[in-house]
N, C-alpha and C positions, 0 to 999 in steps of 0.2 A: 046757024047753030049757035046757041047761047052757051057761053062758058059758065060752069057752075062755080059760084062763090058763096062760101058758107056765111050765113047771117050771124049776127051777134047772138041771137037766141040759140041757134044750133051750137055755137061755140060754148056758151054758158052751160047748156044742157050736157054737153060732152065733158066739160070741166067738172060739173057736179057729179056725174057718174064716176069719173076717175077718182075724185076726192072721196066719195062715199064708199068706194071699194077699198081704198087705202086708209080710211080714217081710223079704223080699229088698230092697224099696225102703227100708225103715227101716234095715236093716243097711248098705246102700250109702250112705245119707245119713249115718249115724253115722261110718263109716270115712272118708268124704270130707269131713267137716266141717272147715272151715279151721283151727280151733283144734287139732284132732287132727293135721292135717298139719304144723302149725307145731311142736307139741310133739314130733312124730316126728323132727325134726332134732336133738333134744337128748339122745338116749339115752346117749351116752358121758359127757356132763357130769352127767346125772342119776345115772349109775352111780358116777361118782367122788365126787360131793358127798354122796350119800345116806348114806355111811358116817359123815360128821361130824354129820349131823342125826338119824339114826334109830338110832344105837347106844345102848346103855343109859347114858344120861347123866342126871344128877340134874335138869337144867333141863327135860327133856322132860315131867316130871310137873307142872311149873308152867305152862309155855307151852301155849297151845291148839294143837291139831293143825294148824289152818289157818294159823297163823303160822309154824309149822315148815315146812309144805309150801310156803308162798309164799316163804319165805327160801331153801329148797332150789331152787325154780324160778328165783328171781332169780340165785342163784349159778351155776346151769347156763346161764342166758342170758348172763351175763357171761363165763363160760368159753367159750361158743360164739363170741360176737362178738369177744372180745379175744384169744383164744388159738387156737382151732381154725380159724376162717376165715382169719386171716393166714397160718397154716401151710399151709392148703389152697391159698392163692394162691401161696405160695412154692414149693410142689412142682411147679407148672407151669413154673417157670423152670429146674428141674433135670431135666426129662424128656429122655430120649434120643430 
């Protein structure tokens, strides 16, 4: 009597079935993750400040990428809280 051993193909098919069942839940979890929602408030600041940090500058070859990205995120956060939010509050005073 031959003992059954699953082949790599059977294992991959089972893996794909399990992933396809749970992919919607995983995708919903990823998109609704609080950090993603928080960073979603910063696209304009990230767009403005990325030009200073990701252009072809000599210091980019020296500094680690994580330091550059964290500085970019910090500048975008400061821009959001000190420039964008006060102007968003100001616009409600001038609405018709």
